[in-house]
matplotlib code that plots the C-alpha trace (Angstrom):
import matplotlib.pyplot as plt

x = [0.0, 1.5, 1.6, 1.2, 2.5, 4.9, 7.2, 7.3, 3.5, 3.1, 5.6, 3.7, 0.4, 1.7, 2.8, -0.6, -2.3, 0.1, -0.7, -4.4, -4.0, -2.2, -5.6, -6.4, -3.4, -5.5, -6.9, -3.9, -5.0, -2.5, -3.9, -3.4, 0.1, 0.9, -0.5, 1.7, 4.7, 4.1, 3.7, 6.8, 8.8, 7.6, 8.3, 11.9, 12.4, 12.6, 9.0, 6.9, 3.7, 2.2, 2.8, 1.1, -1.8, -2.4, -2.0, -4.4, -7.1, -6.7, -6.9, -10.0, -11.7, -10.6, -12.0, -15.3, -15.6, -14.8, -17.4, -20.1, -19.3, -19.9, -16.2, -16.4, -13.5, -11.2, -12.4, -11.5, -8.0, -7.6, -9.0, -6.3, -3.7, -5.2, -5.2, -1.6, -0.6, -2.8, -1.2, 1.8, -0.4, -2.2, -0.6, -4.1, -4.9, -2.3, -4.6, -7.5, -5.4, -4.8, -8.5, -9.4, -6.9, -8.6, -12.0, -10.9, -9.7, -12.9, -15.1, -13.0, -13.4, -16.1, -18.0, -16.4, -12.9, -13.6, -12.5, -9.3, -8.4, -9.2, -7.3, -4.3, -4.3, -4.4, -1.6, 0.4, -0.1, 1.1, 4.2, 5.1, 4.7, 7.9, 7.8, 7.7, 4.5, 2.5, 1.0, -0.3, -2.4, -3.0, -4.5, -2.8, -1.0, -3.4, -3.5, -2.6, -5.8, -7.5, -8.2, -11.0, -14.3, -14.7, -15.7, -14.2]
y = [0.0, 3.3, 6.2, 9.9, 11.1, 14.0, 13.8, 17.6, 17.8, 14.8, 16.3, 19.6, 17.8, 16.0, 19.4, 20.8, 17.9, 18.1, 21.8, 21.1, 18.3, 20.7, 22.2, 19.0, 18.5, 16.5, 14.1, 12.7, 10.2, 7.4, 6.7, 10.3, 10.3, 7.1, 8.6, 11.7, 9.6, 7.4, 10.4, 12.0, 8.8, 8.4, 12.1, 11.6, 8.5, 6.2, 5.0, 2.8, 3.3, 0.3, 1.9, 5.1, 3.2, 1.3, 4.4, 6.4, 3.7, 3.5, 7.3, 7.5, 4.8, 6.7, 10.0, 8.3, 7.1, 10.6, 12.2, 9.6, 10.6, 14.3, 15.4, 16.9, 19.3, 16.6, 14.2, 16.7, 17.0, 13.2, 13.1, 15.6, 13.2, 10.3, 12.3, 13.4, 9.7, 8.9, 11.7, 9.4, 7.6, 10.7, 14.1, 15.7, 14.4, 16.8, 19.7, 17.7, 17.2, 21.0, 21.7, 19.3, 21.1, 24.4, 22.8, 21.5, 24.9, 26.5, 24.1, 24.7, 28.5, 30.9, 32.7, 36.0, 34.5, 32.3, 34.5, 35.5, 31.9, 30.4, 33.2, 32.8, 29.0, 29.4, 32.0, 29.6, 26.8, 29.0, 30.0, 26.4, 25.2, 25.5, 28.2, 26.0, 24.3, 27.3, 28.1, 24.6, 24.8, 28.5, 30.8, 33.7, 34.5, 34.5, 37.9, 38.6, 38.0, 40.7, 40.7, 38.6, 40.4, 39.0, 41.6, 41.1]
z = [0.0, -1.1, 1.3, 0.4, 3.8, 4.2, 7.2, 7.8, 7.8, 10.1, 12.5, 12.4, 12.9, 16.0, 17.4, 16.8, 18.5, 21.5, 21.8, 21.8, 24.4, 26.7, 27.5, 29.4, 31.7, 34.2, 31.6, 29.7, 27.2, 26.6, 23.1, 22.1, 23.5, 21.6, 18.4, 18.8, 19.6, 16.6, 14.3, 15.6, 15.2, 11.6, 10.9, 12.1, 10.1, 13.1, 13.2, 11.0, 9.1, 10.9, 14.3, 13.0, 11.7, 14.9, 17.1, 14.8, 15.2, 18.9, 19.3, 17.2, 19.4, 22.5, 21.0, 20.3, 23.9, 25.1, 22.8, 23.9, 27.5, 26.7, 26.6, 23.2, 23.4, 24.8, 22.1, 19.4, 20.8, 20.8, 17.2, 16.4, 17.6, 15.7, 12.5, 13.1, 13.2, 10.2, 8.2, 7.7, 5.2, 3.8, 4.1, 3.8, 7.3, 8.7, 8.0, 9.5, 12.6, 12.8, 12.3, 15.2, 17.4, 16.6, 17.2, 20.6, 21.6, 20.4, 22.3, 25.4, 25.2, 26.5, 23.8, 24.7, 24.1, 21.2, 18.3, 20.1, 21.1, 17.7, 16.0, 18.3, 17.6, 13.9, 14.1, 16.3, 13.8, 11.0, 12.8, 13.6, 10.0, 8.0, 5.3, 2.2, 3.4, 4.5, 1.1, 0.8, 4.0, 4.5, 1.9, 3.7, 6.9, 9.8, 11.4, 15.0, 17.0, 18.8, 22.5, 24.0, 24.6, 28.1, 30.8, 34.2]

ax = plt.figure().add_subplot(projection="3d")
ax.plot(x, y, z, "-o")
ax.set_aspect("equal")
plt.show()
């Protein structure tokens, strides 16, 4: 089976997933961590596609269980990790992983901070993506986000 993975994009997707999962420090998911580790290993040339595939499936099952239990934001972060690992097979899934990371952040934000948090995450993702790949995933450079609209 031929892969269309891209090691740079898979490494970036793993970074995006890890960044999203950092929102849930008290609820570390071993399947998400394994997916990130497998993606990073494949991106560095030391891991295998089979390890990525297995970790991706396990993370997706874990995400489904989280979503069924009502933990939708955390489920999206775990889905991000699963898609990061799966992107070793299909480079297009790296963008899906980044989108799930943004979705997790958005679901975990108050409405008054949503635009600022989502904008900051997209900006962070753009800055972490190596220059030659930016044009393939971003139509333009995301602007610096404005402040949140929350009143104290």
